[in-house]
PASEBA-1860 file (N, C-alpha, C; in nm, 3 decimals):
! residues 244
1> XXXXXXXX> -3.884/-8.421/2.020/-3.989/-8.325/2.056/-4.083/-8.306/1.938 ~ -4.214/-8.297/1.965/-4.309/-8.266/1.859/-4.303/-8.117/1.829 ~ -4.356/-8.079/1.711/-4.355/-7.938/1.674/-4.438/-7.856/1.772 ~ -4.550/-7.910/1.817/-4.634/-7.836/1.911/-4.561/-7.815/2.043 ~ -4.482/-7.913/2.085/-4.403/-7.898/2.207/-4.294/-7.792/2.189 ~ -4.232/-7.792/2.070/-4.131/-7.690/2.042/-4.194/-7.551/2.042 ~ -4.312/-7.540/1.978/-4.382/-7.412/1.973/-4.418/-7.365/2.114 ~ -4.465/-7.458/2.196/-4.503/-7.423/2.332/-4.383/-7.376/2.412
9> XXXXXXXX> -4.269/-7.444/2.391/-4.146/-7.406/2.460/-4.108/-7.262/2.425 ~ -4.109/-7.229/2.295/-4.071/-7.095/2.249/-4.167/-6.990/2.305 ~ -4.298/-7.019/2.298/-4.398/-6.923/2.344/-4.385/-6.893/2.493 ~ -4.338/-6.992/2.569/-4.327/-6.975/2.714/-4.196/-6.908/2.757 ~ -4.103/-6.891/2.665/-3.975/-6.831/2.702/-3.992/-6.686/2.744 ~ -3.916/-6.646/2.844/-3.902/-6.505/2.878/-3.765/-6.462/2.831 ~ -3.757/-6.352/2.757/-3.629/-6.308/2.703/-3.599/-6.166/2.746 ~ -3.470/-6.136/2.752/-3.424/-6.004/2.790/-3.447/-5.906/2.674
17> XXXXXXXX> -3.514/-5.796/2.699/-3.541/-5.697/2.596/-3.438/-5.585/2.602 ~ -3.363/-5.571/2.495/-3.260/-5.467/2.487/-3.267/-5.407/2.348 ~ -3.285/-5.272/2.346/-3.304/-5.213/2.216/-3.196/-5.237/2.120 ~ -3.157/-5.215/1.779/-3.109/-5.168/1.650/-3.045/-5.276/1.568 ~ -3.076/-5.294/1.457/-3.018/-5.393/1.368/-2.996/-5.336/1.229 ~ -2.881/-5.364/1.171/-2.859/-5.341/1.028/-2.843/-5.479/0.968 ~ -2.919/-5.510/0.868/-2.920/-5.646/0.816/-2.790/-5.680/0.745 ~ -2.760/-5.809/0.741/-2.637/-5.854/0.678/-2.651/-5.856/0.526
25> XXXXXXXX> -2.538/-5.864/0.459/-2.535/-5.859/0.313/-2.520/-5.997/0.253 ~ -2.520/-6.003/0.120/-2.490/-6.126/0.050/-2.339/-6.143/0.046 ~ -2.291/-6.254/-0.008/-2.149/-6.290/-0.016/-2.092/-6.300/0.125 ~ -1.959/-6.316/0.134/-1.898/-6.323/0.266/-1.938/-6.200/0.347 ~ -1.980/-6.220/0.469/-2.029/-6.109/0.550/-2.013/-6.144/0.696 ~ -2.047/-6.049/0.781/-2.034/-6.071/0.924/-2.128/-5.977/0.997 ~ -2.160/-6.011/1.120/-2.248/-5.926/1.200/-2.224/-5.951/1.347 ~ -2.245/-5.847/1.424/-2.257/-5.861/1.570/-2.401/-5.897/1.597
33> XXXXXXXX> -2.419/-6.003/1.672/-2.552/-6.056/1.701/-2.562/-6.072/1.852 ~ -2.611/-5.966/1.921/-2.610/-5.968/2.066/-2.467/-5.970/2.115 ~ -2.432/-6.068/2.196/-2.296/-6.081/2.245/-2.214/-6.179/2.164 ~ -2.244/-6.188/2.034/-2.171/-6.277/1.944/-2.124/-6.199/1.822 ~ -2.009/-6.240/1.768/-1.960/-6.186/1.642/-1.948/-6.303/1.546 ~ -2.031/-6.303/1.441/-2.042/-6.419/1.353/-2.006/-6.381/1.211 ~ -1.920/-6.462/1.148/-1.885/-6.447/1.008/-1.970/-6.544/0.927 ~ -2.017/-6.499/0.810/-2.104/-6.581/0.727/-2.039/-6.606/0.592
41> XXXXXXXX> -2.011/-6.733/0.562/-1.955/-6.770/0.433/-2.058/-6.739/0.324 ~ -2.011/-6.708/0.204/-2.098/-6.659/0.096/-2.215/-6.753/0.066 ~ -2.197/-6.885/0.086/-2.305/-6.976/0.048/-2.420/-6.980/0.148 ~ -2.406/-6.909/0.259/-2.516/-6.898/0.356/-2.588/-6.766/0.328 ~ -2.697/-6.775/0.256/-2.763/-6.653/0.209/-2.910/-6.651/0.251 ~ -2.967/-6.531/0.240/-3.111/-6.515/0.257/-3.166/-6.571/0.386 ~ -3.265/-6.657/0.371/-3.339/-6.708/0.486/-3.250/-6.784/0.583 ~ -3.155/-6.860/0.531/-3.070/-6.941/0.619/-2.986/-6.852/0.711
49> XXXXXXXX> -2.937/-6.740/0.657/-2.860/-6.649/0.741/-2.949/-6.588/0.849 ~ -3.069/-6.548/0.812/-3.162/-6.494/0.911/-3.196/-6.597/1.018 ~ -3.206/-6.724/0.976/-3.237/-6.829/1.073/-3.127/-6.844/1.177 ~ -3.001/-6.838/1.132/-2.889/-6.846/1.226/-2.893/-6.728/1.322 ~ -2.911/-6.608/1.266/-2.914/-6.487/1.348/-3.026/-6.493/1.451 ~ -3.147/-6.522/1.406/-3.262/-6.514/1.496/-3.264/-6.625/1.600 ~ -3.229/-6.746/1.561/-3.234/-6.857/1.657/-3.128/-6.842/1.765 ~ -3.007/-6.799/1.728/-2.902/-6.782/1.829/-2.927/-6.659/1.915
57> XXXXXXXX> -2.989/-6.556/1.856/-3.025/-6.439/1.936/-3.131/-6.476/2.039 ~ -3.230/-6.555/1.999/-3.332/-6.600/2.094/-3.268/-6.672/2.212 ~ -3.172/-6.761/2.183/-3.107/-6.837/2.290/-3.029/-6.745/2.383 ~ -2.963/-6.642/2.327/-2.892/-6.546/2.412/-2.986/-6.469/2.502 ~ -3.093/-6.415/2.444/-3.184/-6.330/2.521/-3.258/-6.408/2.628 ~ -3.291/-6.534/2.597/-3.358/-6.617/2.697/-3.263/-6.645/2.814 ~ -3.136/-6.666/2.784/-3.037/-6.691/2.889/-3.007/-6.565/2.969 ~ -3.005/-6.449/2.899/-2.984/-6.322/2.969/-3.100/-6.290/3.064
65> XXXXXXXX> -3.219/-6.335/3.028/-3.335/-6.312/3.114/-3.323/-6.395/3.243 ~ -3.278/-6.520/3.229/-3.268/-6.608/3.345/-3.146/-6.576/3.432 ~ -3.039/-6.531/3.365/-2.914/-6.502/3.438/-2.865/-6.363/3.398 ~ -2.935/-6.258/3.446/-2.904/-6.120/3.404/-2.760/-6.081/3.435 ~ -2.702/-6.007/3.342/-2.568/-5.956/3.363/-2.456/-6.053/3.333 ~ -2.491/-6.175/3.292/-2.391/-6.277/3.260/-2.284/-6.288/3.369 ~ -2.326/-6.310/3.494/-2.228/-6.319/3.603/-2.138/-6.441/3.586 ~ -2.011/-6.424/3.614/-1.912/-6.530/3.594/-1.952/-6.658/3.666
73> XXXXXXXX> -2.007/-6.645/3.786/-2.038/-6.764/3.865/-2.167/-6.832/3.823 ~ -2.236/-6.778/3.723/-2.357/-6.842/3.671/-2.347/-6.876/3.523 ~ -2.227/-6.866/3.466/-2.215/-6.886/3.322/-2.233/-7.031/3.280 ~ -2.207/-7.127/3.368/-2.237/-7.265/3.332/-2.386/-7.280/3.309 ~ -2.465/-7.225/3.402/-2.610/-7.231/3.385/-2.656/-7.152/3.262 ~ -2.589/-7.036/3.239/-2.622/-6.954/3.121/-2.603/-7.037/2.995 ~ -2.489/-7.103/2.982/-2.462/-7.181/2.861/-2.548/-7.306/2.853 ~ -2.582/-7.366/2.967/-2.674/-7.479/2.966/-2.808/-7.437/2.908
81> XXXXXXXX> -2.857/-7.321/2.951/-2.984/-7.271/2.902/-2.975/-7.232/2.754 ~ -2.864/-7.170/2.717/-2.839/-7.133/2.577/-2.849/-7.257/2.488 ~ -2.783/-7.365/2.529/-2.788/-7.489/2.451/-2.926/-7.551/2.447 ~ -2.997/-7.543/2.557/-3.133/-7.598/2.562/-3.225/-7.528/2.463 ~ -3.219/-7.395/2.460/-3.303/-7.320/2.366/-3.266/-7.353/2.222 ~ -3.137/-7.359/2.193/-3.094/-7.393/2.057/-3.148/-7.529/2.015 ~ -3.139/-7.626/2.104/-3.189/-7.761/2.071/-3.339/-7.761/2.046 ~ -3.412/-7.684/2.123/-3.557/-7.681/2.109/-3.603/-7.623/1.975
89> XXXXXXXX> -3.525/-7.530/1.921/-3.567/-7.468/1.794/-3.510/-7.540/1.672 ~ -3.429/-7.644/1.692/-3.386/-7.724/1.579/-3.236/-7.743/1.561 ~ -3.156/-7.687/1.649/-3.012/-7.706/1.639/-2.970/-7.841/1.700 ~ -2.877/-7.910/1.635/-2.810/-8.023/1.697/-2.689/-7.968/1.770 ~ -2.692/-7.974/1.901/-2.591/-7.906/1.982/-2.552/-7.995/2.099 ~ -2.424/-7.996/2.132/-2.374/-8.069/2.247/-2.365/-7.975/2.367 ~ -2.347/-8.033/2.484/-2.331/-7.951/2.603/-2.203/-7.867/2.591 ~ -2.209/-7.745/2.643/-2.092/-7.659/2.644/-2.012/-7.688/2.772
97> XXXXXXXX> -1.887/-7.725/2.753/-1.799/-7.756/2.866/-1.677/-7.666/2.859 ~ -1.683/-7.557/2.930/-1.576/-7.459/2.924/-1.454/-7.508/3.002 ~ -1.337/-7.493/2.940/-1.212/-7.532/3.003/-1.123/-7.409/3.022 ~ -1.051/-7.404/3.133/-0.965/-7.289/3.157/-0.843/-7.293/3.064 ~ -0.810/-7.178/3.009/-0.691/-7.162/2.926/-0.577/-7.116/3.015 ~ -0.478/-7.201/3.032/-0.366/-7.168/3.119/-0.277/-7.060/3.061 ~ -0.221/-6.978/3.145/-0.126/-6.874/3.106/-0.184/-6.785/2.995 ~ -0.310/-6.746/3.010/-0.375/-6.666/2.905/-0.307/-6.532/2.884
105> XXXXXXXX> -0.244/-6.478/2.987/-0.177/-6.348/2.974/-0.067/-6.349/2.869 ~ -0.011/-6.467/2.841/0.101/-6.474/2.747/0.059/-6.441/2.604 ~ -0.072/-6.442/2.577/-0.120/-6.412/2.442/-0.127/-6.262/2.416 ~ -0.120/-6.182/2.519/-0.118/-6.037/2.501/-0.252/-5.970/2.505 ~ -0.351/-6.025/2.434/-0.484/-5.965/2.429/-0.587/-6.072/2.394 ~ -0.713/-6.040/2.419/-0.820/-6.137/2.397/-0.830/-6.176/2.250 ~ -0.825/-6.078/2.158/-0.838/-6.111/2.017/-0.729/-6.206/1.970 ~ -0.606/-6.188/2.017/-0.498/-6.277/1.976/-0.519/-6.417/2.031
113> XXXXXXXX> -0.569/-6.426/2.153/-0.598/-6.557/2.211/-0.712/-6.625/2.136 ~ -0.817/-6.552/2.106/-0.932/-6.609/2.034/-0.890/-6.657/1.895 ~ -0.809/-6.579/1.825/-0.762/-6.620/1.692/-0.677/-6.746/1.700 ~ -0.595/-6.757/1.803/-0.513/-6.877/1.820/-0.601/-6.998/1.843 ~ -0.704/-6.984/1.926/-0.794/-7.096/1.954/-0.878/-7.131/1.831 ~ -0.921/-7.028/1.756/-1.003/-7.052/1.637/-0.929/-7.132/1.532 ~ -0.797/-7.119/1.528/-0.716/-7.191/1.430/-0.725/-7.343/1.449 ~ -0.771/-7.386/1.566/-0.780/-7.529/1.593/-0.912/-7.590/1.544
121> XXXXXXXX> -1.012/-7.506/1.514/-1.141/-7.563/1.471/-1.195/-7.504/1.341 ~ -1.127/-7.406/1.282/-1.169/-7.351/1.154/-1.072/-7.394/1.045 ~ -1.125/-7.416/0.924/-1.040/-7.449/0.810/-0.973/-7.322/0.759 ~ -0.885/-7.337/0.660/-0.810/-7.223/0.609/-0.897/-7.108/0.563 ~ -0.997/-7.134/0.478/-1.085/-7.028/0.428/-1.172/-6.969/0.537 ~ -1.221/-7.054/0.626/-1.303/-7.007/0.737/-1.222/-6.918/0.831 ~ -1.100/-6.962/0.859/-1.014/-6.886/0.949/-0.979/-6.750/0.888 ~ -0.953/-6.747/0.757/-0.921/-6.620/0.690/-1.037/-6.523/0.700
129> XXXXXXXX> -1.160/-6.572/0.680/-1.278/-6.488/0.692/-1.294/-6.439/0.835 ~ -1.271/-6.527/0.930/-1.283/-6.490/1.070/-1.180/-6.383/1.107 ~ -1.058/-6.397/1.057/-0.954/-6.298/1.083/-0.992/-6.162/1.024 ~ -1.052/-6.163/0.905/-1.098/-6.038/0.843/-1.204/-5.971/0.930 ~ -1.291/-6.052/0.989/-1.396/-5.998/1.074/-1.337/-5.932/1.199 ~ -1.242/-5.999/1.263/-1.179/-5.943/1.383/-1.107/-5.813/1.349 ~ -1.034/-5.813/1.237/-0.964/-5.691/1.195/-1.062/-5.579/1.168 ~ -1.174/-5.611/1.102/-1.274/-5.510/1.067/-1.331/-5.443/1.190
137> XXXXXXXX> -1.340/-5.516/1.300/-1.397/-5.460/1.422/-1.305/-5.357/1.489 ~ -1.182/-5.345/1.440/-1.092/-5.242/1.492/-1.104/-5.112/1.413 ~ -1.178/-5.114/1.302/-1.184/-5.000/1.212/-1.300/-4.907/1.249 ~ -1.279/-4.778/1.224/-1.378/-4.677/1.264/-1.513/-4.697/1.199 ~ -1.516/-4.755/1.079/-1.643/-4.776/1.010/-1.732/-4.875/1.084 ~ -1.675/-4.953/1.174/-1.752/-5.053/1.248/-1.765/-5.021/1.396 ~ -1.754/-4.893/1.430/-1.760/-4.855/1.571/-1.893/-4.892/1.634 ~ -2.003/-4.880/1.560/-2.134/-4.914/1.617/-2.144/-5.064/1.643
145> XXXXXXXX> -2.079/-5.143/1.559/-2.083/-5.288/1.578/-2.006/-5.330/1.703 ~ -1.885/-5.275/1.722/-1.807/-5.314/1.839/-1.870/-5.259/1.967 ~ -1.934/-5.144/1.958/-2.004/-5.091/2.075/-2.121/-5.183/2.114 ~ -2.194/-5.230/2.014/-2.305/-5.321/2.041/-2.254/-5.452/2.101 ~ -2.144/-5.503/2.047/-2.084/-5.626/2.100/-2.043/-5.608/2.245 ~ -1.974/-5.499/2.274/-1.930/-5.474/2.412/-2.048/-5.461/2.507 ~ -2.153/-5.392/2.462/-2.269/-5.371/2.548/-2.332/-5.504/2.588 ~ -2.336/-5.599/2.495/-2.402/-5.726/2.522/-2.311/-5.830/2.585
153> XXXXXXXX> -2.181/-5.825/2.555/-2.089/-5.928/2.603/-2.028/-5.896/2.738 ~ -2.022/-5.769/2.774/-1.964/-5.732/2.902/-2.068/-5.753/3.012 ~ -2.028/-5.813/3.121/-2.122/-5.836/3.230/-2.174/-5.705/3.286 ~ -2.304/-5.695/3.304/-2.363/-5.572/3.355/-2.362/-5.567/3.508 ~ -2.330/-5.681/3.571/-2.320/-5.683/3.717/-2.179/-5.645/3.760 ~ -2.080/-5.696/3.687/-1.940/-5.664/3.717/-1.870/-5.622/3.588 ~ -1.798/-5.509/3.593/-1.722/-5.463/3.477/-1.594/-5.542/3.460 ~ -1.575/-5.644/3.544/-1.456/-5.729/3.534/-1.486/-5.863/3.468
161> XXXXXXXX> -1.612/-5.886/3.427/-1.653/-6.011/3.364/-1.696/-5.988/3.220 ~ -1.676/-6.090/3.135/-1.726/-6.084/2.998/-1.755/-6.226/2.950 ~ -1.854/-6.239/2.864/-1.889/-6.369/2.805/-1.941/-6.344/2.664 ~ -1.890/-6.419/2.568/-1.927/-6.395/2.428/-1.908/-6.519/2.344 ~ -1.960/-6.513/2.222/-1.946/-6.621/2.126/-1.892/-6.563/1.995 ~ -1.810/-6.639/1.926/-1.762/-6.600/1.793/-1.757/-6.726/1.707 ~ -1.757/-6.708/1.575/-1.748/-6.825/1.489/-1.785/-6.797/1.346 ~ -1.798/-6.904/1.269/-1.826/-6.896/1.126/-1.943/-6.988/1.093
169> XXXXXXXX> -2.040/-6.935/1.019/-2.157/-7.012/0.977/-2.156/-7.028/0.825 ~ -2.206/-7.143/0.778/-2.207/-7.169/0.634/-2.314/-7.274/0.601 ~ -2.343/-7.288/0.473/-2.442/-7.384/0.425/-2.374/-7.518/0.403 ~ -2.426/-7.621/0.467/-2.373/-7.755/0.450/-2.487/-7.849/0.413 ~ -2.501/-7.877/0.283/-2.605/-7.969/0.238/-2.745/-7.921/0.263 ~ -2.767/-7.791/0.262/-2.902/-7.737/0.280/-2.938/-7.705/0.423 ~ -2.845/-7.731/0.516/-2.864/-7.693/0.655/-2.753/-7.596/0.697 ~ -2.786/-7.503/0.785/-2.684/-7.412/0.835/-2.595/-7.485/0.934
177> XXXXXXXX> -2.465/-7.468/0.918/-2.368/-7.522/1.011/-2.293/-7.406/1.074 ~ -2.273/-7.411/1.203/-2.212/-7.302/1.278/-2.097/-7.357/1.361 ~ -1.974/-7.320/1.324/-1.858/-7.354/1.405/-1.841/-7.242/1.507 ~ -1.879/-7.271/1.629/-1.890/-7.167/1.732/-1.783/-7.184/1.838 ~ -1.724/-7.074/1.877/-1.635/-7.070/1.992/-1.704/-6.993/2.102 ~ -1.703/-7.046/2.223/-1.768/-6.981/2.337/-1.661/-6.944/2.440 ~ -1.672/-6.823/2.494/-1.566/-6.770/2.579/-1.623/-6.694/2.699 ~ -1.551/-6.697/2.806/-1.583/-6.613/2.922/-1.453/-6.585/2.996
185> XXXXXXXX> -1.443/-6.467/3.054/-1.323/-6.439/3.131/-1.351/-6.334/3.238 ~ -1.263/-6.335/3.336/-1.268/-6.239/3.446/-1.129/-6.179/3.460 ~ -1.123/-6.048/3.481/-0.996/-5.979/3.496/-0.993/-5.902/3.626 ~ -0.875/-5.888/3.683/-0.860/-5.807/3.803/-0.875/-5.658/3.771 ~ -0.861/-5.622/3.643/-0.881/-5.485/3.598/-1.015/-5.472/3.524 ~ -1.067/-5.352/3.518/-1.193/-5.328/3.447/-1.177/-5.361/3.299 ~ -1.278/-5.429/3.243/-1.279/-5.464/3.101/-1.346/-5.351/3.024 ~ -1.270/-5.281/2.945/-1.324/-5.167/2.869/-1.360/-5.206/2.726
193> XXXXXXXX> -1.294/-5.307/2.670/-1.323/-5.356/2.535/-1.311/-5.507/2.538 ~ -1.423/-5.575/2.528/-1.427/-5.719/2.553/-1.332/-5.797/2.462 ~ -1.338/-5.771/2.332/-1.261/-5.849/2.236/-1.116/-5.803/2.225 ~ -1.090/-5.678/2.259/-0.955/-5.623/2.241/-0.891/-5.583/2.375 ~ -0.938/-5.646/2.480/-0.879/-5.622/2.612/-0.736/-5.670/2.616 ~ -0.644/-5.584/2.662/-0.503/-5.620/2.674/-0.477/-5.669/2.816 ~ -0.420/-5.789/2.825/-0.402/-5.852/2.956/-0.304/-5.775/3.044 ~ -0.192/-5.736/2.988/-0.093/-5.664/3.068/-0.057/-5.740/3.194
201> XXXXXXXX> -0.062/-5.670/3.308/-0.031/-5.734/3.436/-0.157/-5.781/3.508 ~ -0.272/-5.774/3.440/-0.398/-5.815/3.503/-0.396/-5.964/3.536 ~ -0.463/-5.997/3.645/-0.485/-6.138/3.675/-0.611/-6.181/3.602 ~ -0.599/-6.278/3.511/-0.711/-6.315/3.424/-0.742/-6.464/3.437 ~ -0.871/-6.495/3.452/-0.921/-6.632/3.440/-0.997/-6.638/3.309 ~ -0.954/-6.725/3.217/-1.011/-6.730/3.083/-1.055/-6.873/3.053 ~ -1.181/-6.887/3.007/-1.237/-7.019/2.978/-1.290/-7.022/2.835 ~ -1.280/-7.138/2.770/-1.321/-7.147/2.630/-1.373/-7.287/2.597
209> XXXXXXXX> -1.454/-7.293/2.492/-1.501/-7.420/2.436/-1.537/-7.393/2.290 ~ -1.550/-7.498/2.212/-1.599/-7.484/2.075/-1.668/-7.610/2.031 ~ -1.756/-7.597/1.935/-1.823/-7.712/1.876/-1.882/-7.673/1.742 ~ -1.925/-7.772/1.668/-1.993/-7.749/1.540/-2.140/-7.786/1.557 ~ -2.228/-7.689/1.537/-2.372/-7.710/1.551/-2.437/-7.710/1.413 ~ -2.543/-7.786/1.398/-2.616/-7.792/1.271/-2.762/-7.759/1.296 ~ -2.818/-7.671/1.213/-2.959/-7.634/1.225/-3.040/-7.715/1.125 ~ -3.133/-7.793/1.176/-3.224/-7.870/1.090/-3.329/-7.775/1.033
217> XXXXXXXX> -3.312/-7.738/0.906/-3.400/-7.637/0.847/-3.544/-7.687/0.837 ~ -3.564/-7.817/0.823/-3.702/-7.869/0.818/-3.774/-7.847/0.950 ~ -3.702/-7.865/1.060/-3.761/-7.839/1.192/-3.778/-7.690/1.213 ~ -3.672/-7.613/1.185/-3.677/-7.471/1.214/-3.784/-7.399/1.132 ~ -3.807/-7.445/1.009/-3.909/-7.382/0.925/-4.046/-7.383/0.991 ~ -4.069/-7.482/1.076/-4.200/-7.495/1.141/-4.212/-7.411/1.268 ~ -4.100/-7.360/1.317/-4.104/-7.276/1.437/-4.053/-7.135/1.408 ~ -4.015/-7.109/1.284/-3.953/-6.981/1.246/-4.039/-6.862/1.287
225> XXXXXXXX> -4.167/-6.866/1.256/-4.253/-6.752/1.286/-4.271/-6.734/1.436 ~ -4.275/-6.844/1.509/-4.287/-6.834/1.655/-4.163/-6.768/1.714 ~ -4.045/-6.798/1.659/-3.922/-6.734/1.704/-3.928/-6.584/1.677 ~ -3.968/-6.546/1.554/-3.979/-6.405/1.518/-4.078/-6.333/1.608 ~ -4.192/-6.397/1.633/-4.293/-6.335/1.718/-4.240/-6.313/1.860 ~ -4.164/-6.410/1.910/-4.109/-6.397/2.045/-4.002/-6.287/2.050 ~ -3.919/-6.278/1.947/-3.815/-6.176/1.944/-3.874/-6.036/1.934 ~ -3.980/-6.020/1.855/-4.043/-5.889/1.840/-3.943/-5.783/1.799
233> XXXXXXXX> -3.943/-5.671/1.869/-3.855/-5.559/1.832/-3.708/-5.592/1.856 ~ -3.679/-5.699/1.929/-3.539/-5.736/1.951/-3.468/-5.772/1.822 ~ -3.544/-5.813/1.721/-3.484/-5.841/1.590/-3.417/-5.715/1.537 ~ -3.473/-5.600/1.572/-3.420/-5.472/1.523/-3.326/-5.406/1.621 ~ -3.305/-5.466/1.735/-3.228/-5.399/1.838/-3.096/-5.459/1.877 ~ -3.061/-5.572/1.820/-2.941/-5.642/1.869/-2.843/-5.687/1.762 ~ -2.872/-5.662/1.636/-2.786/-5.710/1.528/-2.732/-5.592/1.448 ~ -2.600/-5.585/1.435/-2.536/-5.476/1.361/-2.441/-5.536/1.259
241> XXXX> -2.457/-5.499/1.133/-2.372/-5.549/1.026/-2.228/-5.502/1.043 ~ -2.133/-5.589/1.014/-1.992/-5.555/1.016/-1.943/-5.542/0.873 ~ -1.886/-5.429/0.837/-1.826/-5.412/0.705/-1.689/-5.477/0.705 ~ -1.672/-5.580/0.620/-1.543/-5.651/0.616/-1.475/-5.634/0.481
END
């Protein structure tokens, strides 16, 4: 794609407008970014961290606009659109192919299941940072972050559906790399806390996928302002820093 075509694509996007952001810090850090909880390794600083936040937020909001409420029966299309937007702004991304996790109830809760799955695609240091992030989201100091995550990840059409992303981003040779896990599930019981939902006797359908995406900073630098212009006040309304 030419830069002008990428710019035209971004300018033509319609995105879901949902109102607050606290910016992330230096060193190891984490943030809720729409319906995603992302940990940032210390070497991903400044502009690169903002690029990860803004580009993935754009993809979420554009998908929420096309498929409002993140309905379970439209999540394939939601993730297809999410990947398309990411590719247009400079990410190297593969198609998301969600697979059902059998006997998900045996894990006890969503966070325990997600941590188990993350261990298959994160290295030791990355996994430790990710675990710290999950633990931090249970603490009272991060109540605004988990509330923001729940608001964006829980389906607004059905209180029994949820869809979210989690992972770790870092600097790899001057480009941002994002090891992302994508998840969606439906429960026979109402979902009150997306990440810490306890399965109990609920009937649960749980789907997951993961991949490693790379952001071409040379490409993104040329569309960065167009992304910011399209996000507008959403830059301030969807990202909440997590104290870890």
